[in-house]
Backbone as JSON, one array per atom type, in Angstrom:
{
  "sequence": "MSSIESPSASNRPRLRRWAIGALVVLMLLAGYAAVLHQLSEQVGAGVEASLRVAPTVEDHHHRAE",
  "N": [[32.88, 31.2, 30.63], [29.53, 30.53, 29.68], [27.87, 29.47, 26.74], [25.12, 31.17, 25.35], [22.29, 29.88, 24.0], [19.42, 30.36, 21.96], [16.01, 29.2, 22.54], [14.83, 28.09, 20.23], [17.09, 27.29, 18.83], [18.22, 25.29, 19.97], [16.17, 23.4, 19.42], [16.39, 22.61, 16.81], [18.04, 20.57, 15.97], [16.46, 18.46, 16.97], [14.14, 18.7, 15.58], [15.11, 18.31, 13.05], [15.83, 15.57, 13.26], [13.16, 14.38, 13.76], [11.94, 15.21, 11.0], [13.58, 13.71, 9.42], [13.15, 11.13, 10.28], [10.27, 11.07, 9.83], [10.31, 11.1, 7.02], [11.66, 8.77, 6.52], [9.73, 6.78, 7.46], [7.62, 7.43, 5.68], [8.69, 6.64, 3.28], [9.24, 3.96, 3.73], [6.5, 3.15, 4.16], [5.61, 3.73, 1.33], [7.14, 1.85, 0.02], [5.98, -0.61, 1.02], [3.35, -0.32, 0.1], [3.77, -0.49, -2.64], [4.72, -3.05, -2.9], [2.65, -4.39, -1.94], [0.69, -3.8, -3.91], [1.94, -4.96, -6.07], [1.89, -7.74, -5.42], [-0.79, -8.06, -5.13], [-1.56, -7.68, -7.95], [-0.52, -10.0, -9.09], [-1.79, -11.99, -7.84], [-4.33, -11.35, -8.69], [-4.12, -11.86, -11.3], [-3.44, -14.57, -11.51], [-5.84, -15.68, -10.47], [-7.59, -14.72, -12.46], [-6.6, -16.35, -14.6], [-7.05, -18.77, -13.77], [-9.96, -18.91, -13.92], [-12.45, -20.54, -15.66], [-14.39, -20.39, -18.55], [-17.88, -21.04, -18.28], [-19.56, -23.55, -20.03], [-22.28, -22.47, -22.35], [-25.45, -23.67, -21.67], [-28.48, -24.65, -23.27], [-31.58, -24.21, -21.94], [-33.93, -26.54, -22.13], [-36.0, -27.48, -20.58], [-39.1, -27.03, -19.77], [-40.63, -25.08, -17.37], [-43.13, -25.03, -14.93], [-45.11, -22.28, -14.42]],
  "CA": [[31.67, 31.69, 30.16], [28.79, 29.75, 29.0], [27.3, 29.97, 25.63], [23.68, 31.25, 25.52], [21.49, 29.78, 22.81], [18.01, 30.54, 21.88], [15.49, 27.86, 22.64], [14.74, 27.63, 18.91], [18.25, 26.94, 18.21], [18.22, 23.81, 20.63], [15.2, 22.43, 19.07], [16.75, 22.52, 15.39], [18.53, 19.02, 15.74], [15.36, 17.47, 17.29], [13.22, 18.8, 14.54], [15.76, 17.51, 11.76], [15.66, 14.08, 13.41], [11.87, 14.13, 13.45], [11.83, 15.16, 9.79], [14.24, 12.38, 8.83], [12.21, 9.94, 10.67], [8.99, 11.0, 9.1], [10.5, 10.78, 5.65], [12.02, 7.28, 6.45], [8.48, 6.24, 7.71], [6.91, 7.55, 4.52], [9.5, 5.98, 2.13], [8.75, 2.55, 4.23], [4.98, 2.95, 3.7], [5.39, 3.68, 0.05], [7.66, 0.55, -0.48], [4.87, -1.43, 1.51], [2.16, -0.16, -0.7], [4.16, -0.99, -3.99], [4.84, -4.43, -2.84], [1.22, -4.91, -1.91], [0.09, -3.64, -5.3], [2.4, -5.98, -7.07], [1.36, -9.0, -5.09], [-2.37, -8.21, -5.73], [-1.73, -7.75, -9.33], [-0.06, -11.31, -9.41], [-2.91, -12.83, -7.42], [-5.4, -11.18, -9.68], [-3.75, -12.47, -12.65], [-3.42, -15.95, -11.32], [-7.17, -15.95, -10.36], [-8.12, -14.66, -13.71], [-6.05, -17.39, -15.4], [-7.68, -20.0, -13.32], [-11.37, -18.94, -14.27], [-12.86, -21.08, -16.94], [-15.82, -19.83, -18.89], [-18.81, -22.13, -18.2], [-20.24, -23.54, -21.44], [-23.58, -22.34, -22.29], [-26.36, -24.73, -21.8], [-29.65, -24.14, -23.53], [-32.59, -24.77, -21.08], [-35.08, -27.12, -22.81], [-37.04, -27.85, -19.68], [-40.03, -26.0, -19.44], [-40.91, -24.98, -15.94], [-44.44, -24.6, -14.62], [-45.13, -20.91, -13.75]],
  "C": [[30.82, 30.61, 29.51], [28.03, 30.3, 27.65], [25.71, 30.13, 25.85], [23.18, 30.97, 24.03], [20.01, 29.95, 22.95], [17.28, 29.14, 22.03], [15.2, 27.29, 21.18], [15.88, 26.8, 18.41], [18.59, 25.52, 18.65], [17.24, 22.86, 19.94], [15.43, 22.05, 17.48], [17.13, 21.13, 15.13], [17.3, 18.03, 15.9], [14.38, 17.54, 16.11], [13.75, 18.17, 13.3], [15.53, 16.09, 11.97], [14.06, 13.61, 13.22], [11.42, 14.0, 11.92], [12.43, 14.01, 8.88], [13.42, 11.31, 9.11], [10.99, 9.84, 9.97], [9.3, 10.52, 7.77], [10.96, 9.44, 5.54], [10.67, 6.54, 6.54], [7.61, 6.42, 6.3], [7.51, 6.8, 3.45], [8.96, 4.39, 2.57], [7.34, 2.11, 3.68], [4.86, 2.94, 2.2], [5.96, 2.32, -0.57], [6.69, -0.47, -0.21], [3.85, -1.47, 0.51], [2.45, -0.75, -2.06], [4.29, -2.44, -3.78], [3.5, -5.09, -2.7], [0.47, -4.96, -3.13], [0.56, -4.81, -6.17], [1.99, -7.36, -6.67], [-0.24, -9.13, -5.54], [-2.47, -8.29, -7.04], [-1.4, -9.29, -9.79], [-1.15, -12.21, -8.95], [-4.02, -12.78, -8.29], [-5.16, -11.88, -10.81], [-3.83, -14.02, -12.55], [-5.04, -16.41, -11.09], [-7.99, -15.76, -11.6], [-7.72, -15.81, -14.72], [-6.79, -18.7, -14.98], [-9.24, -20.12, -13.77], [-11.62, -19.62, -15.49], [-14.3, -20.59, -17.14], [-16.75, -21.05, -18.96], [-19.51, -22.31, -19.62], [-21.72, -23.25, -21.22], [-24.6, -23.38, -22.68], [-27.77, -24.19, -22.03], [-30.7, -24.87, -22.63], [-33.76, -25.27, -22.08], [-36.12, -27.61, -21.94], [-37.88, -26.83, -19.43], [-40.6, -26.15, -18.12], [-42.39, -24.45, -15.87], [-44.32, -23.25, -14.01], [-46.12, -20.83, -12.79]]
}
């Protein structure tokens, strides 16, 4: 005798695999976003540290208007 399964019972393992795959993809994307954020923070801090304040020069030259 063959076992008779409902169509929804045969789809459960497939649905479980899709759910696990989706969770893995979401976790990888979250990790990628965290690394990207960390790198952008480091680059931003490096750029900010390399900026120098320009000295203020008073303009004594009178320009014709």
